[in-house]
N, C-alpha and C positions, 0 to 999 in steps of 0.2 A: 306342388309349390312349397318351398321351405321358407318359413318366416323367421328371421333372426330377432330374438327377444332382447330388448335392452335390459341390462342389469342395473338396478338402482341401489346405490350404497349410501346409507344415511351419513351425512357429514356435519350436520348441525341443526340449530333451531333459531328461528327469527326471534329476536328480543324486542326490536323496535322498528318502526318505519317512519321515515321523514318524507312526506309527499312532495314538499316544495323542492327537494333536491333529488327525488327519485332514488333514495338511498335507504337500504335496510341494514340493521345491525344484527350480526349473526354470531352466536357462540358456537365455535367449532368443536365437534367431537371426533373429527378425522381431518387429515390434511386436505387442503384445497389450493389450487393454483390457477394463474391466468391461463386461459385456453380450455379449461375443463368445461364440459357441458353439464348443466344442472337442471333439476326440476325443483320448484318450491311448491309444496303441496299442503293444503289444509282443507278445512270444511268447505270453503268457497274458492280458495286459491288453487290455481293449476297453471303455473307459469314455467315455461321451458325456455332456457336461454344459455348462451355461452358466457363464461366469466371473462369480462373485458377490463374491469377496473376494480381493484381492491385496495383498501387502506387500513392501517392501524394508526390511531391517533393522528389522523389527517396526513399521514405520509404514505405515498404509493408503495405498494409491495407487489412482488411477483408470486409469492407463495406464503402460506401460513399453516402452522401445525395445530394439532388438536389442543384444545384448551385456550386458544387465542380468541379474542373478540375482534371481529373485523367489520368494516363498513364495505358494503357491496352495492354497486350501481345496479338497479333493476329497471326493467322496461314497463312494469305495471305494479299496481298496489299489491302489497303482501300484508299479512296480519301477524302480530306477535303470537308465537306458538306454532306457526307453520313450520313444517319439517323441510330441510334442504337435503336433496339427494344428488350425488354425483352419478352421471350416466356413463356406463362402460359398455 
């Protein structure tokens, strides 16, 4: 049986988390776009989801480049310092 391994590419780091809105702030080190599958991983965090909503300064965007700071809707709590990976 052959098992396909997911490739994880680091794309950013969580700067902040707003629990009331289910939103985290991420500083990107690589491009990210709507539809990408991501994992947010930290000491206690292990969240896997699809990117469904992103914003820059409260405006919806489809994609963002490295160096941008984005708001991302998340399904669970994340912690500042957690690493964001794109799954390929």
